[in-house]
mmJSON file of the N, C-alpha and C atoms, coordinates in Angstrom:
{"data_MODEL":{"atom_site":{
"group_PDB":["ATOM","ATOM","ATOM","ATOM","ATOM","ATOM","ATOM","ATOM","ATOM","ATOM","ATOM","ATOM","ATOM","ATOM","ATOM","ATOM","ATOM","ATOM","ATOM","ATOM","ATOM","ATOM","ATOM","ATOM","ATOM","ATOM","ATOM","ATOM","ATOM","ATOM","ATOM","ATOM","ATOM","ATOM","ATOM","ATOM","ATOM","ATOM","ATOM","ATOM","ATOM","ATOM","ATOM","ATOM","ATOM","ATOM","ATOM","ATOM","ATOM","ATOM","ATOM","ATOM","ATOM","ATOM","ATOM","ATOM","ATOM","ATOM","ATOM","ATOM","ATOM","ATOM","ATOM","ATOM","ATOM","ATOM","ATOM","ATOM","ATOM","ATOM","ATOM","ATOM","ATOM","ATOM","ATOM","ATOM","ATOM","ATOM","ATOM","ATOM","ATOM","ATOM","ATOM","ATOM","ATOM","ATOM","ATOM","ATOM","ATOM","ATOM","ATOM","ATOM","ATOM","ATOM","ATOM","ATOM","ATOM","ATOM","ATOM","ATOM","ATOM","ATOM","ATOM","ATOM","ATOM","ATOM","ATOM","ATOM","ATOM","ATOM","ATOM","ATOM","ATOM","ATOM","ATOM","ATOM","ATOM","ATOM","ATOM","ATOM","ATOM","ATOM","ATOM","ATOM","ATOM","ATOM","ATOM","ATOM","ATOM","ATOM","ATOM","ATOM","ATOM","ATOM","ATOM","ATOM","ATOM","ATOM","ATOM","ATOM","ATOM","ATOM","ATOM","ATOM","ATOM","ATOM","ATOM","ATOM","ATOM","ATOM","ATOM","ATOM","ATOM","ATOM","ATOM","ATOM","ATOM","ATOM","ATOM","ATOM","ATOM","ATOM","ATOM","ATOM","ATOM","ATOM","ATOM","ATOM","ATOM","ATOM","ATOM","ATOM","ATOM","ATOM","ATOM","ATOM","ATOM","ATOM","ATOM","ATOM","ATOM","ATOM","ATOM","ATOM","ATOM","ATOM","ATOM","ATOM","ATOM","ATOM","ATOM","ATOM","ATOM","ATOM","ATOM","ATOM","ATOM","ATOM","ATOM","ATOM","ATOM","ATOM","ATOM","ATOM","ATOM","ATOM","ATOM"],
"id":[1,2,3,4,5,6,7,8,9,10,11,12,13,14,15,16,17,18,19,20,21,22,23,24,25,26,27,28,29,30,31,32,33,34,35,36,37,38,39,40,41,42,43,44,45,46,47,48,49,50,51,52,53,54,55,56,57,58,59,60,61,62,63,64,65,66,67,68,69,70,71,72,73,74,75,76,77,78,79,80,81,82,83,84,85,86,87,88,89,90,91,92,93,94,95,96,97,98,99,100,101,102,103,104,105,106,107,108,109,110,111,112,113,114,115,116,117,118,119,120,121,122,123,124,125,126,127,128,129,130,131,132,133,134,135,136,137,138,139,140,141,142,143,144,145,146,147,148,149,150,151,152,153,154,155,156,157,158,159,160,161,162,163,164,165,166,167,168,169,170,171,172,173,174,175,176,177,178,179,180,181,182,183,184,185,186,187,188,189,190,191,192,193,194,195,196,197,198,199,200,201,202,203,204,205,206,207],
"type_symbol":["N","C","C","N","C","C","N","C","C","N","C","C","N","C","C","N","C","C","N","C","C","N","C","C","N","C","C","N","C","C","N","C","C","N","C","C","N","C","C","N","C","C","N","C","C","N","C","C","N","C","C","N","C","C","N","C","C","N","C","C","N","C","C","N","C","C","N","C","C","N","C","C","N","C","C","N","C","C","N","C","C","N","C","C","N","C","C","N","C","C","N","C","C","N","C","C","N","C","C","N","C","C","N","C","C","N","C","C","N","C","C","N","C","C","N","C","C","N","C","C","N","C","C","N","C","C","N","C","C","N","C","C","N","C","C","N","C","C","N","C","C","N","C","C","N","C","C","N","C","C","N","C","C","N","C","C","N","C","C","N","C","C","N","C","C","N","C","C","N","C","C","N","C","C","N","C","C","N","C","C","N","C","C","N","C","C","N","C","C","N","C","C","N","C","C","N","C","C","N","C","C","N","C","C","N","C","C"],
"label_atom_id":["N","CA","C","N","CA","C","N","CA","C","N","CA","C","N","CA","C","N","CA","C","N","CA","C","N","CA","C","N","CA","C","N","CA","C","N","CA","C","N","CA","C","N","CA","C","N","CA","C","N","CA","C","N","CA","C","N","CA","C","N","CA","C","N","CA","C","N","CA","C","N","CA","C","N","CA","C","N","CA","C","N","CA","C","N","CA","C","N","CA","C","N","CA","C","N","CA","C","N","CA","C","N","CA","C","N","CA","C","N","CA","C","N","CA","C","N","CA","C","N","CA","C","N","CA","C","N","CA","C","N","CA","C","N","CA","C","N","CA","C","N","CA","C","N","CA","C","N","CA","C","N","CA","C","N","CA","C","N","CA","C","N","CA","C","N","CA","C","N","CA","C","N","CA","C","N","CA","C","N","CA","C","N","CA","C","N","CA","C","N","CA","C","N","CA","C","N","CA","C","N","CA","C","N","CA","C","N","CA","C","N","CA","C","N","CA","C","N","CA","C","N","CA","C","N","CA","C","N","CA","C","N","CA","C","N","CA","C","N","CA","C"],
"label_alt_id":[null,null,null,null,null,null,null,null,null,null,null,null,null,null,null,null,null,null,null,null,null,null,null,null,null,null,null,null,null,null,null,null,null,null,null,null,null,null,null,null,null,null,null,null,null,null,null,null,null,null,null,null,null,null,null,null,null,null,null,null,null,null,null,null,null,null,null,null,null,null,null,null,null,null,null,null,null,null,null,null,null,null,null,null,null,null,null,null,null,null,null,null,null,null,null,null,null,null,null,null,null,null,null,null,null,null,null,null,null,null,null,null,null,null,null,null,null,null,null,null,null,null,null,null,null,null,null,null,null,null,null,null,null,null,null,null,null,null,null,null,null,null,null,null,null,null,null,null,null,null,null,null,null,null,null,null,null,null,null,null,null,null,null,null,null,null,null,null,null,null,null,null,null,null,null,null,null,null,null,null,null,null,null,null,null,null,null,null,null,null,null,null,null,null,null,null,null,null,null,null,null,null,null,null,null,null,null],
"label_comp_id":["MET","MET","MET","GLY","GLY","GLY","ASP","ASP","ASP","VAL","VAL","VAL","TYR","TYR","TYR","GLY","GLY","GLY","GLU","GLU","GLU","PHE","PHE","PHE","GLU","GLU","GLU","ARG","ARG","ARG","THR","THR","THR","LEU","LEU","LEU","ALA","ALA","ALA","GLN","GLN","GLN","TRP","TRP","TRP","ARG","ARG","ARG","SER","SER","SER","ARG","ARG","ARG","TYR","TYR","TYR","ALA","ALA","ALA","GLY","GLY","GLY","ARG","ARG","ARG","PRO","PRO","PRO","GLU","GLU","GLU","ALA","ALA","ALA","GLU","GLU","GLU","ARG","ARG","ARG","TRP","TRP","TRP","ARG","ARG","ARG","LEU","LEU","LEU","LEU","LEU","LEU","PHE","PHE","PHE","LEU","LEU","LEU","ALA","ALA","ALA","LEU","LEU","LEU","GLU","GLU","GLU","ARG","ARG","ARG","GLU","GLU","GLU","GLN","GLN","GLN","LEU","LEU","LEU","VAL","VAL","VAL","SER","SER","SER","VAL","VAL","VAL","ALA","ALA","ALA","TYR","TYR","TYR","ARG","ARG","ARG","GLU","GLU","GLU","ASP","ASP","ASP","VAL","VAL","VAL","ILE","ILE","ILE","LEU","LEU","LEU","ALA","ALA","ALA","ARG","ARG","ARG","LEU","LEU","LEU","ALA","ALA","ALA","GLN","GLN","GLN","MET","MET","MET","PRO","PRO","PRO","LEU","LEU","LEU","PRO","PRO","PRO","ASP","ASP","ASP","GLU","GLU","GLU","VAL","VAL","VAL","ARG","ARG","ARG","ARG","ARG","ARG","LEU","LEU","LEU","ILE","ILE","ILE","HIS","HIS","HIS","HIS","HIS","HIS"],
"label_asym_id":["A","A","A","A","A","A","A","A","A","A","A","A","A","A","A","A","A","A","A","A","A","A","A","A","A","A","A","A","A","A","A","A","A","A","A","A","A","A","A","A","A","A","A","A","A","A","A","A","A","A","A","A","A","A","A","A","A","A","A","A","A","A","A","A","A","A","A","A","A","A","A","A","A","A","A","A","A","A","A","A","A","A","A","A","A","A","A","A","A","A","A","A","A","A","A","A","A","A","A","A","A","A","A","A","A","A","A","A","A","A","A","A","A","A","A","A","A","A","A","A","A","A","A","A","A","A","A","A","A","A","A","A","A","A","A","A","A","A","A","A","A","A","A","A","A","A","A","A","A","A","A","A","A","A","A","A","A","A","A","A","A","A","A","A","A","A","A","A","A","A","A","A","A","A","A","A","A","A","A","A","A","A","A","A","A","A","A","A","A","A","A","A","A","A","A","A","A","A","A","A","A","A","A","A","A","A","A"],
"label_entity_id":["1","1","1","1","1","1","1","1","1","1","1","1","1","1","1","1","1","1","1","1","1","1","1","1","1","1","1","1","1","1","1","1","1","1","1","1","1","1","1","1","1","1","1","1","1","1","1","1","1","1","1","1","1","1","1","1","1","1","1","1","1","1","1","1","1","1","1","1","1","1","1","1","1","1","1","1","1","1","1","1","1","1","1","1","1","1","1","1","1","1","1","1","1","1","1","1","1","1","1","1","1","1","1","1","1","1","1","1","1","1","1","1","1","1","1","1","1","1","1","1","1","1","1","1","1","1","1","1","1","1","1","1","1","1","1","1","1","1","1","1","1","1","1","1","1","1","1","1","1","1","1","1","1","1","1","1","1","1","1","1","1","1","1","1","1","1","1","1","1","1","1","1","1","1","1","1","1","1","1","1","1","1","1","1","1","1","1","1","1","1","1","1","1","1","1","1","1","1","1","1","1","1","1","1","1","1","1"],
"label_seq_id":[1,1,1,2,2,2,3,3,3,4,4,4,5,5,5,6,6,6,7,7,7,8,8,8,9,9,9,10,10,10,11,11,11,12,12,12,13,13,13,14,14,14,15,15,15,16,16,16,17,17,17,18,18,18,19,19,19,20,20,20,21,21,21,22,22,22,23,23,23,24,24,24,25,25,25,26,26,26,27,27,27,28,28,28,29,29,29,30,30,30,31,31,31,32,32,32,33,33,33,34,34,34,35,35,35,36,36,36,37,37,37,38,38,38,39,39,39,40,40,40,41,41,41,42,42,42,43,43,43,44,44,44,45,45,45,46,46,46,47,47,47,48,48,48,49,49,49,50,50,50,51,51,51,52,52,52,53,53,53,54,54,54,55,55,55,56,56,56,57,57,57,58,58,58,59,59,59,60,60,60,61,61,61,62,62,62,63,63,63,64,64,64,65,65,65,66,66,66,67,67,67,68,68,68,69,69,69],
"pdbx_PDB_ins_code":[null,null,null,null,null,null,null,null,null,null,null,null,null,null,null,null,null,null,null,null,null,null,null,null,null,null,null,null,null,null,null,null,null,null,null,null,null,null,null,null,null,null,null,null,null,null,null,null,null,null,null,null,null,null,null,null,null,null,null,null,null,null,null,null,null,null,null,null,null,null,null,null,null,null,null,null,null,null,null,null,null,null,null,null,null,null,null,null,null,null,null,null,null,null,null,null,null,null,null,null,null,null,null,null,null,null,null,null,null,null,null,null,null,null,null,null,null,null,null,null,null,null,null,null,null,null,null,null,null,null,null,null,null,null,null,null,null,null,null,null,null,null,null,null,null,null,null,null,null,null,null,null,null,null,null,null,null,null,null,null,null,null,null,null,null,null,null,null,null,null,null,null,null,null,null,null,null,null,null,null,null,null,null,null,null,null,null,null,null,null,null,null,null,null,null,null,null,null,null,null,null,null,null,null,null,null,null],
"Cartn_x":[-14.605,-14.302,-13.566,-12.328,-11.616,-10.444,-9.685,-8.461,-7.294,-7.28,-6.066,-6.508,-7.493,-8.024,-7.778,-8.191,-8.007,-6.703,-5.773,-4.515,-3.648,-4.184,-3.742,-4.014,-5.409,-5.882,-5.091,-4.778,-4.101,-2.567,-1.824,-0.626,-0.756,-1.519,-1.657,-1.919,-2.568,-3.11,-1.561,-0.874,0.433,1.443,1.495,2.343,1.883,0.39,-0.145,0.715,0.476,1.075,2.51,3.348,4.52,5.273,4.528,5.055,4.421,3.794,2.933,3.765,3.455,4.189,5.306,5.549,6.528,5.824,4.968,4.247,5.217,6.337,7.196,7.748,8.124,8.542,7.286,6.097,5.145,4.85,4.966,4.84,5.915,7.09,8.169,7.829,7.401,7.163,5.971,4.845,3.945,4.243,5.327,5.873,6.785,7.746,8.211,7.417,6.136,5.292,4.738,4.37,3.686,4.943,5.898,6.847,7.103,7.145,7.388,6.263,5.091,3.679,3.872,4.237,4.314,5.292,6.416,7.557,6.787,5.835,5.261,4.389,3.683,2.567,3.402,4.521,5.122,5.728,6.265,6.623,5.488,4.473,3.135,2.564,2.841,1.943,3.053,4.024,5.135,4.415,4.602,3.924,4.431,5.559,5.856,5.28,4.839,4.327,2.738,2.288,0.813,0.764,1.4,1.446,1.449,2.395,2.517,1.358,0.709,-0.49,-1.679,-1.676,-2.88,-2.735,-1.495,-1.492,-1.964,-1.919,-2.463,-3.893,-4.502,-5.86,-6.766,-7.923,-8.722,-9.754,-9.168,-9.986,-10.09,-11.174,-11.343,-10.086,-9.763,-8.484,-9.09,-10.303,-10.753,-10.501,-10.894,-10.697,-9.205,-8.397,-7.239,-6.451,-6.814,-6.257,-6.865,-7.921,-8.471,-7.847,-7.44,-6.77,-5.272,-4.759,-3.207,-3.33,-4.28,-4.304,-4.272],
"Cartn_y":[8.727,9.088,10.635,10.525,11.581,11.618,12.594,12.445,11.778,12.06,11.515,9.786,9.548,8.131,7.591,8.096,7.532,7.322,8.348,8.43,6.945,6.789,5.574,4.246,4.404,2.982,2.763,3.864,3.8,3.254,3.751,3.296,2.086,1.303,0.177,-0.688,-0.43,-1.148,-1.08,-0.141,-0.513,-1.411,-1.293,-2.197,-3.506,-3.829,-5.202,-5.685,-4.673,-5.291,-5.41,-4.59,-4.567,-5.651,-6.066,-6.936,-8.409,-8.442,-9.758,-10.999,-11.689,-13.041,-12.785,-11.901,-11.591,-10.715,-11.219,-10.932,-10.015,-10.765,-10.456,-9.051,-8.888,-7.444,-6.309,-6.847,-5.931,-5.461,-6.474,-6.106,-5.421,-5.564,-4.484,-3.088,-3.108,-1.827,-1.178,-1.925,-1.246,-0.74,-1.729,-1.322,-0.149,-0.014,1.315,2.704,2.349,3.362,3.719,2.782,3.108,3.711,3.475,4.128,5.574,5.714,7.172,8.081,7.425,8.14,8.429,7.485,7.686,8.644,8.96,10.064,11.245,11.473,12.568,13.043,11.944,12.28,12.844,12.039,12.486,13.87,14.242,15.635,16.836,16.458,17.254,17.509,16.441,16.335,16.789,17.178,17.643,18.545,18.623,19.621,21.138,21.397,22.741,23.321,22.489,22.594,22.803,22.129,22.29,23.393,23.717,25.143,26.066,26.263,27.446,27.543,26.511,26.462,27.101,26.519,26.957,28.532,28.979,30.571,31.333,30.732,31.467,31.35,30.657,30.281,31.166,31.656,32.505,31.896,31.23,30.19,30.861,30.625,30.944,30.293,30.678,29.809,28.636,28.615,26.918,26.091,26.472,25.555,25.279,26.258,26.061,25.243,25.464,24.453,22.997,22.795,21.467,20.867,21.346,21.039,20.704,21.668,21.174,20.05,19.931,18.515,17.41],
"Cartn_z":[-12.365,-11.227,-11.357,-12.062,-12.247,-12.876,-13.427,-14.094,-13.381,-11.947,-11.321,-11.299,-10.994,-11.166,-12.226,-13.446,-14.641,-15.071,-14.778,-15.088,-14.421,-13.279,-12.337,-13.1,-13.547,-13.955,-15.392,-16.133,-17.327,-17.115,-15.942,-15.658,-15.227,-14.587,-14.176,-15.358,-16.401,-17.486,-18.382,-18.336,-19.101,-18.419,-17.092,-16.336,-16.583,-16.627,-16.523,-18.04,-18.94,-20.184,-20.324,-19.747,-19.96,-19.027,-17.673,-16.918,-17.302,-18.281,-18.565,-18.549,-17.64,-17.275,-16.297,-15.834,-14.807,-13.611,-12.675,-11.578,-10.435,-10.299,-9.437,-9.771,-11.115,-11.565,-11.354,-11.72,-11.399,-10.226,-9.393,-7.717,-7.263,-7.718,-7.235,-7.877,-8.813,-9.642,-8.78,-8.344,-7.524,-6.319,-5.782,-4.139,-4.352,-5.346,-5.563,-5.542,-6.502,-6.519,-5.07,-4.375,-3.035,-2.125,-2.143,-1.565,-1.808,-3.119,-3.565,-3.058,-3.242,-2.657,-1.384,-0.443,0.98,1.254,0.664,0.831,0.6,-0.66,-0.882,0.268,0.755,1.898,3.354,3.6,4.553,4.645,3.381,3.435,3.339,2.747,2.485,3.95,4.779,6.276,7.317,7.132,8.079,8.969,10.282,10.9,10.575,10.481,10.17,8.702,7.571,6.533,6.858,7.658,7.923,8.807,9.793,10.56,9.523,8.725,7.738,6.823,6.566,5.542,6.492,7.668,8.441,8.889,8.909,9.404,8.371,7.131,5.886,5.641,6.462,6.031,6.937,6.448,7.067,8.121,9.141,9.826,11.212,12.131,13.596,14.361,15.427,15.992,16.566,16.891,17.515,16.081,15.1,13.875,13.671,13.698,13.475,14.254,15.681,16.918,16.392,15.935,15.757,14.789,13.694,12.7,12.847,13.33,14.063,14.952,15.778,16.619,16.05],
"occupancy":[1.0,1.0,1.0,1.0,1.0,1.0,1.0,1.0,1.0,1.0,1.0,1.0,1.0,1.0,1.0,1.0,1.0,1.0,1.0,1.0,1.0,1.0,1.0,1.0,1.0,1.0,1.0,1.0,1.0,1.0,1.0,1.0,1.0,1.0,1.0,1.0,1.0,1.0,1.0,1.0,1.0,1.0,1.0,1.0,1.0,1.0,1.0,1.0,1.0,1.0,1.0,1.0,1.0,1.0,1.0,1.0,1.0,1.0,1.0,1.0,1.0,1.0,1.0,1.0,1.0,1.0,1.0,1.0,1.0,1.0,1.0,1.0,1.0,1.0,1.0,1.0,1.0,1.0,1.0,1.0,1.0,1.0,1.0,1.0,1.0,1.0,1.0,1.0,1.0,1.0,1.0,1.0,1.0,1.0,1.0,1.0,1.0,1.0,1.0,1.0,1.0,1.0,1.0,1.0,1.0,1.0,1.0,1.0,1.0,1.0,1.0,1.0,1.0,1.0,1.0,1.0,1.0,1.0,1.0,1.0,1.0,1.0,1.0,1.0,1.0,1.0,1.0,1.0,1.0,1.0,1.0,1.0,1.0,1.0,1.0,1.0,1.0,1.0,1.0,1.0,1.0,1.0,1.0,1.0,1.0,1.0,1.0,1.0,1.0,1.0,1.0,1.0,1.0,1.0,1.0,1.0,1.0,1.0,1.0,1.0,1.0,1.0,1.0,1.0,1.0,1.0,1.0,1.0,1.0,1.0,1.0,1.0,1.0,1.0,1.0,1.0,1.0,1.0,1.0,1.0,1.0,1.0,1.0,1.0,1.0,1.0,1.0,1.0,1.0,1.0,1.0,1.0,1.0,1.0,1.0,1.0,1.0,1.0,1.0,1.0,1.0,1.0,1.0,1.0,1.0,1.0,1.0],
"B_iso_or_equiv":[0.0,0.0,0.0,0.0,0.0,0.0,0.0,0.0,0.0,0.0,0.0,0.0,0.0,0.0,0.0,0.0,0.0,0.0,0.0,0.0,0.0,0.0,0.0,0.0,0.0,0.0,0.0,0.0,0.0,0.0,0.0,0.0,0.0,0.0,0.0,0.0,0.0,0.0,0.0,0.0,0.0,0.0,0.0,0.0,0.0,0.0,0.0,0.0,0.0,0.0,0.0,0.0,0.0,0.0,0.0,0.0,0.0,0.0,0.0,0.0,0.0,0.0,0.0,0.0,0.0,0.0,0.0,0.0,0.0,0.0,0.0,0.0,0.0,0.0,0.0,0.0,0.0,0.0,0.0,0.0,0.0,0.0,0.0,0.0,0.0,0.0,0.0,0.0,0.0,0.0,0.0,0.0,0.0,0.0,0.0,0.0,0.0,0.0,0.0,0.0,0.0,0.0,0.0,0.0,0.0,0.0,0.0,0.0,0.0,0.0,0.0,0.0,0.0,0.0,0.0,0.0,0.0,0.0,0.0,0.0,0.0,0.0,0.0,0.0,0.0,0.0,0.0,0.0,0.0,0.0,0.0,0.0,0.0,0.0,0.0,0.0,0.0,0.0,0.0,0.0,0.0,0.0,0.0,0.0,0.0,0.0,0.0,0.0,0.0,0.0,0.0,0.0,0.0,0.0,0.0,0.0,0.0,0.0,0.0,0.0,0.0,0.0,0.0,0.0,0.0,0.0,0.0,0.0,0.0,0.0,0.0,0.0,0.0,0.0,0.0,0.0,0.0,0.0,0.0,0.0,0.0,0.0,0.0,0.0,0.0,0.0,0.0,0.0,0.0,0.0,0.0,0.0,0.0,0.0,0.0,0.0,0.0,0.0,0.0,0.0,0.0,0.0,0.0,0.0,0.0,0.0,0.0],
"pdbx_formal_charge":[null,null,null,null,null,null,null,null,null,null,null,null,null,null,null,null,null,null,null,null,null,null,null,null,null,null,null,null,null,null,null,null,null,null,null,null,null,null,null,null,null,null,null,null,null,null,null,null,null,null,null,null,null,null,null,null,null,null,null,null,null,null,null,null,null,null,null,null,null,null,null,null,null,null,null,null,null,null,null,null,null,null,null,null,null,null,null,null,null,null,null,null,null,null,null,null,null,null,null,null,null,null,null,null,null,null,null,null,null,null,null,null,null,null,null,null,null,null,null,null,null,null,null,null,null,null,null,null,null,null,null,null,null,null,null,null,null,null,null,null,null,null,null,null,null,null,null,null,null,null,null,null,null,null,null,null,null,null,null,null,null,null,null,null,null,null,null,null,null,null,null,null,null,null,null,null,null,null,null,null,null,null,null,null,null,null,null,null,null,null,null,null,null,null,null,null,null,null,null,null,null,null,null,null,null,null,null],
"auth_seq_id":[1,1,1,2,2,2,3,3,3,4,4,4,5,5,5,6,6,6,7,7,7,8,8,8,9,9,9,10,10,10,11,11,11,12,12,12,13,13,13,14,14,14,15,15,15,16,16,16,17,17,17,18,18,18,19,19,19,20,20,20,21,21,21,22,22,22,23,23,23,24,24,24,25,25,25,26,26,26,27,27,27,28,28,28,29,29,29,30,30,30,31,31,31,32,32,32,33,33,33,34,34,34,35,35,35,36,36,36,37,37,37,38,38,38,39,39,39,40,40,40,41,41,41,42,42,42,43,43,43,44,44,44,45,45,45,46,46,46,47,47,47,48,48,48,49,49,49,50,50,50,51,51,51,52,52,52,53,53,53,54,54,54,55,55,55,56,56,56,57,57,57,58,58,58,59,59,59,60,60,60,61,61,61,62,62,62,63,63,63,64,64,64,65,65,65,66,66,66,67,67,67,68,68,68,69,69,69],
"auth_comp_id":["MET","MET","MET","GLY","GLY","GLY","ASP","ASP","ASP","VAL","VAL","VAL","TYR","TYR","TYR","GLY","GLY","GLY","GLU","GLU","GLU","PHE","PHE","PHE","GLU","GLU","GLU","ARG","ARG","ARG","THR","THR","THR","LEU","LEU","LEU","ALA","ALA","ALA","GLN","GLN","GLN","TRP","TRP","TRP","ARG","ARG","ARG","SER","SER","SER","ARG","ARG","ARG","TYR","TYR","TYR","ALA","ALA","ALA","GLY","GLY","GLY","ARG","ARG","ARG","PRO","PRO","PRO","GLU","GLU","GLU","ALA","ALA","ALA","GLU","GLU","GLU","ARG","ARG","ARG","TRP","TRP","TRP","ARG","ARG","ARG","LEU","LEU","LEU","LEU","LEU","LEU","PHE","PHE","PHE","LEU","LEU","LEU","ALA","ALA","ALA","LEU","LEU","LEU","GLU","GLU","GLU","ARG","ARG","ARG","GLU","GLU","GLU","GLN","GLN","GLN","LEU","LEU","LEU","VAL","VAL","VAL","SER","SER","SER","VAL","VAL","VAL","ALA","ALA","ALA","TYR","TYR","TYR","ARG","ARG","ARG","GLU","GLU","GLU","ASP","ASP","ASP","VAL","VAL","VAL","ILE","ILE","ILE","LEU","LEU","LEU","ALA","ALA","ALA","ARG","ARG","ARG","LEU","LEU","LEU","ALA","ALA","ALA","GLN","GLN","GLN","MET","MET","MET","PRO","PRO","PRO","LEU","LEU","LEU","PRO","PRO","PRO","ASP","ASP","ASP","GLU","GLU","GLU","VAL","VAL","VAL","ARG","ARG","ARG","ARG","ARG","ARG","LEU","LEU","LEU","ILE","ILE","ILE","HIS","HIS","HIS","HIS","HIS","HIS"],
"auth_asym_id":["A","A","A","A","A","A","A","A","A","A","A","A","A","A","A","A","A","A","A","A","A","A","A","A","A","A","A","A","A","A","A","A","A","A","A","A","A","A","A","A","A","A","A","A","A","A","A","A","A","A","A","A","A","A","A","A","A","A","A","A","A","A","A","A","A","A","A","A","A","A","A","A","A","A","A","A","A","A","A","A","A","A","A","A","A","A","A","A","A","A","A","A","A","A","A","A","A","A","A","A","A","A","A","A","A","A","A","A","A","A","A","A","A","A","A","A","A","A","A","A","A","A","A","A","A","A","A","A","A","A","A","A","A","A","A","A","A","A","A","A","A","A","A","A","A","A","A","A","A","A","A","A","A","A","A","A","A","A","A","A","A","A","A","A","A","A","A","A","A","A","A","A","A","A","A","A","A","A","A","A","A","A","A","A","A","A","A","A","A","A","A","A","A","A","A","A","A","A","A","A","A","A","A","A","A","A","A"],
"auth_atom_id":["N","CA","C","N","CA","C","N","CA","C","N","CA","C","N","CA","C","N","CA","C","N","CA","C","N","CA","C","N","CA","C","N","CA","C","N","CA","C","N","CA","C","N","CA","C","N","CA","C","N","CA","C","N","CA","C","N","CA","C","N","CA","C","N","CA","C","N","CA","C","N","CA","C","N","CA","C","N","CA","C","N","CA","C","N","CA","C","N","CA","C","N","CA","C","N","CA","C","N","CA","C","N","CA","C","N","CA","C","N","CA","C","N","CA","C","N","CA","C","N","CA","C","N","CA","C","N","CA","C","N","CA","C","N","CA","C","N","CA","C","N","CA","C","N","CA","C","N","CA","C","N","CA","C","N","CA","C","N","CA","C","N","CA","C","N","CA","C","N","CA","C","N","CA","C","N","CA","C","N","CA","C","N","CA","C","N","CA","C","N","CA","C","N","CA","C","N","CA","C","N","CA","C","N","CA","C","N","CA","C","N","CA","C","N","CA","C","N","CA","C","N","CA","C","N","CA","C","N","CA","C","N","CA","C","N","CA","C","N","CA","C"],
"pdbx_PDB_model_num":[1,1,1,1,1,1,1,1,1,1,1,1,1,1,1,1,1,1,1,1,1,1,1,1,1,1,1,1,1,1,1,1,1,1,1,1,1,1,1,1,1,1,1,1,1,1,1,1,1,1,1,1,1,1,1,1,1,1,1,1,1,1,1,1,1,1,1,1,1,1,1,1,1,1,1,1,1,1,1,1,1,1,1,1,1,1,1,1,1,1,1,1,1,1,1,1,1,1,1,1,1,1,1,1,1,1,1,1,1,1,1,1,1,1,1,1,1,1,1,1,1,1,1,1,1,1,1,1,1,1,1,1,1,1,1,1,1,1,1,1,1,1,1,1,1,1,1,1,1,1,1,1,1,1,1,1,1,1,1,1,1,1,1,1,1,1,1,1,1,1,1,1,1,1,1,1,1,1,1,1,1,1,1,1,1,1,1,1,1,1,1,1,1,1,1,1,1,1,1,1,1,1,1,1,1,1,1]
}}}
């Protein structure tokens, strides 16, 4: 599928091995990963960040307004 997906599959396989027989520990590791990714997305999609990016893009105003919305 791609490099990012492949890396994620390898990480999950490593964790499956590392936490073999300890599903609760593996579940916590997965939950912490999800929280970390959610924090990244929250920062990346802040309105001020999006508006700054939009201002730099060569887009018609109507497209810019649509993306902002």
